[in-house]
C-alpha positions as CSV (number, residue, x, y, z in Angstrom):
1,M,-37.8,67.4,131.3
2,R,-34.3,67.3,132.7
3,M,-32.7,63.8,132.7
4,R,-31.7,62.4,136.1
5,K,-27.9,62.3,136.6
6,K,-26.5,58.9,135.8
7,K,-24.7,57.0,138.6
8,H,-21.0,56.2,137.9
9,A,-21.1,58.2,134.7
10,D,-17.3,58.5,134.3
11,E,-16.8,54.8,134.8
12,R,-19.6,53.9,132.4
13,I,-18.3,56.2,129.7
14,Q,-14.7,54.8,130.1
15,A,-16.0,51.3,129.7
16,C,-17.3,52.3,126.3
17,A,-14.2,54.4,125.4
18,E,-13.7,52.6,122.0
19,Y,-16.9,54.2,120.8
20,L,-15.5,57.7,121.4
21,R,-12.6,57.2,119.0
22,W,-14.1,58.3,115.8
23,N,-11.2,59.8,113.7
24,D,-10.3,56.5,112.1
25,M,-13.8,56.2,110.7
26,C,-13.3,59.4,108.7
27,E,-10.0,58.3,107.2
28,N,-11.2,55.3,105.1
29,K,-13.2,55.3,101.9
30,K,-16.6,54.4,103.4
31,T,-19.6,56.8,103.4
32,V,-19.8,58.8,106.6
33,C,-23.1,60.0,108.0
34,L,-23.7,62.3,111.0
35,E,-26.5,62.6,113.5
36,I,-26.6,65.8,115.4
37,G,-28.3,65.3,118.8
38,C,-28.5,61.5,119.0
39,G,-30.2,61.3,122.4
40,K,-30.2,57.7,123.7
41,G,-29.1,56.3,120.4
42,D,-32.1,54.3,119.2
43,F,-31.9,55.8,115.7
44,I,-28.2,55.8,115.1
45,C,-27.7,52.3,116.4
46,E,-30.5,50.9,114.3
47,M,-29.0,52.7,111.2
48,A,-25.6,51.2,111.9
49,L,-27.1,47.8,112.2
50,K,-29.1,48.1,109.0
51,F,-26.2,49.6,107.0
52,P,-23.0,47.8,108.1
53,D,-21.0,49.3,105.1
54,V,-21.7,52.9,106.2
55,N,-19.8,54.7,109.0
56,F,-22.0,56.7,111.5
57,I,-20.9,59.5,113.8
58,A,-23.3,60.8,116.4
59,V,-22.8,64.1,118.3
60,E,-24.6,64.6,121.6
61,K,-23.7,67.2,124.2
62,S,-25.5,65.7,127.2
63,T,-23.3,63.2,129.0
64,D,-26.2,61.7,130.9
65,V,-28.0,60.9,127.7
66,I,-25.0,59.7,125.6
67,I,-24.1,57.1,128.2
68,V,-27.2,55.2,127.2
69,A,-26.3,55.4,123.5
70,L,-22.7,54.3,124.1
71,E,-23.9,51.3,126.1
72,K,-26.5,50.4,123.5
73,A,-23.9,50.4,120.7
74,K,-21.5,48.3,122.8
75,N,-24.2,45.8,123.7
76,M,-25.2,45.5,120.0
77,R,-21.5,45.0,119.2
78,L,-21.6,47.6,116.4
79,S,-18.3,48.4,114.7
80,N,-19.5,51.2,112.4
81,V,-20.8,53.8,114.8
82,R,-18.9,56.3,117.0
83,F,-20.0,59.1,119.4
84,V,-18.7,62.6,120.2
85,I,-19.6,64.3,123.5
86,S,-19.9,67.9,122.2
87,D,-22.2,70.4,120.7
88,I,-21.9,70.7,117.0
89,K,-20.1,74.0,117.0
90,E,-17.2,72.6,119.1
91,F,-17.2,69.5,116.9
92,V,-16.7,71.6,113.8
93,K,-13.9,73.6,115.5
94,Y,-12.2,70.3,116.3
95,L,-12.5,69.2,112.7
96,E,-11.0,72.4,111.5
97,A,-8.1,72.2,114.0
98,D,-7.5,68.6,112.9
99,K,-7.1,69.6,109.2
100,I,-10.4,68.6,107.8
101,S,-9.0,68.4,104.3
102,K,-7.4,65.1,105.3
103,I,-10.7,63.6,106.5
104,S,-13.4,62.1,104.3
105,K,-16.3,64.6,104.1
106,I,-19.7,63.7,105.4
107,S,-22.4,62.6,103.0
108,K,-25.5,63.0,105.1
109,I,-26.7,64.8,108.2
110,Y,-29.7,63.6,110.3
111,L,-31.6,66.1,112.4
112,N,-34.1,64.2,114.4
113,F,-36.5,66.2,116.7
114,S,-34.1,69.0,117.3
115,D,-34.9,71.7,119.9
116,P,-37.4,74.1,118.2
117,W,-36.2,77.1,120.2
118,H,-39.7,78.7,120.3
119,K,-38.8,82.3,121.1
120,N,-38.0,84.6,118.2
121,Y,-34.8,85.7,119.7
122,Q,-33.7,82.1,119.9
123,R,-34.0,81.4,116.2
124,N,-30.3,81.5,115.7
125,Q,-30.0,78.5,117.9
126,R,-32.0,76.3,115.6
127,L,-29.9,73.7,113.8
128,T,-31.2,74.8,110.4
129,H,-30.4,78.5,111.0
130,S,-28.1,79.9,108.3
131,S,-25.2,80.1,110.8
132,F,-25.4,76.3,111.3
133,L,-25.9,75.6,107.6
134,D,-22.7,77.5,106.9
135,L,-20.9,75.3,109.5
136,Y,-22.2,72.1,107.9
137,K,-20.9,73.2,104.5
138,K,-17.4,73.1,105.8
139,F,-17.5,69.3,106.1
140,L,-20.3,68.2,103.7
141,K,-19.5,66.6,100.4
142,A,-21.0,68.0,97.2
143,E,-24.7,67.1,96.9
144,A,-24.7,65.9,100.5
145,E,-28.1,65.4,102.1
146,I,-29.8,66.8,105.2
147,I,-32.7,64.7,106.5
148,M,-34.9,66.1,109.1
149,K,-37.8,64.9,111.2
150,T,-39.7,67.0,113.7
151,D,-43.1,67.2,115.4
152,N,-42.9,71.0,115.3
153,K,-44.5,72.6,112.3
154,T,-43.1,76.1,113.0
155,L,-39.5,74.7,113.1
156,F,-40.2,72.7,110.0
157,D,-41.5,75.7,108.0
158,F,-38.5,77.8,109.2
159,S,-36.1,75.0,108.1
160,V,-37.6,74.7,104.7
161,R,-37.2,78.4,104.1
162,S,-33.7,78.5,105.6
163,L,-32.5,75.6,103.6
164,K,-33.8,77.0,100.3
165,E,-32.2,80.4,101.1
166,N,-28.8,78.8,101.9
167,G,-27.9,76.6,99.0
168,F,-30.0,73.5,99.4
169,D,-32.8,72.0,97.2
170,I,-35.7,70.5,99.0
171,K,-36.2,67.0,97.3
172,H,-38.8,65.5,99.6
173,K,-41.2,67.2,102.0
174,T,-44.3,66.2,103.9
175,Y,-46.2,67.3,107.0
176,D,-47.3,63.7,107.7
177,L,-44.5,61.2,107.3
178,Y,-46.7,58.2,108.2
179,Q,-49.2,58.9,105.5
180,S,-46.5,59.6,102.8
181,E,-44.4,57.6,100.4
182,F,-41.3,58.4,102.4
183,I,-42.2,56.2,105.3
184,E,-40.7,53.1,103.7
185,G,-37.5,52.2,105.6
186,N,-38.1,54.8,108.3
187,I,-36.3,54.1,111.6
188,Q,-37.8,55.6,114.6
189,T,-36.2,57.7,117.3
190,E,-37.2,57.4,121.0
191,Y,-39.2,60.6,120.7
192,E,-40.8,59.5,117.5
193,K,-42.2,56.4,119.0
194,K,-43.9,58.4,121.7
195,F,-45.3,60.9,119.3
196,V,-46.7,58.2,117.0
197,E,-48.4,56.6,120.0
198,Q,-50.0,60.0,120.7
199,N,-51.1,60.5,117.1
200,I,-48.9,63.5,116.7
201,L,-48.0,64.2,113.0
202,I,-44.3,63.9,112.0
203,C,-42.9,66.4,109.5
204,Y,-40.1,65.1,107.2
205,L,-37.8,66.6,104.6
206,K,-34.7,65.7,102.6
207,A,-32.6,68.5,101.3
208,V,-29.6,68.3,99.0
209,L,-26.7,70.7,98.9
210,K,-26.5,72.4,95.5
211,S,-23.3,71.9,93.5
212,S,-21.2,75.1,93.6
């Protein structure tokens, strides 16, 4: 469902401008984690609150959605989370142009309920397609992690295969997160809360980038 256009979007974003300045967070010695497609920011803001010594960057291409995330972070007075209004391809291009070698590489990627792109011809749009995994490798540390949650089993199985074929080891995997040992410490996204209420199973994996 398409989200309704937010009123006074530009003014609201400008009021949270400090949360769009993320470069400085990559230039210190702290661990940096990235969420691709943060939606309204429930997950990333709760992670930032829970882990104050970790820096979090959230990429979201929908302006109308990210407004909510920005305002949430500001209201919570979080100092260790920043947002980028972009798709991930453009974000990586920006990193490359900005001489990524000078920036601390990212230790963890979160993929929470990404678009499954159901049609066969759309598979290359999936965030775990080999083309995206190759992009991630440009800014991931050695032995960095990808953590994924989805309600879509087809996407999940595709992702397991793609990760294995493209230099990642699957360390944890389950088709039912809420009946698994991996549920401890889990932080829900806004979609996840709705799915759990509807008794929809949540698939979960953790993959680790192999050392070259």
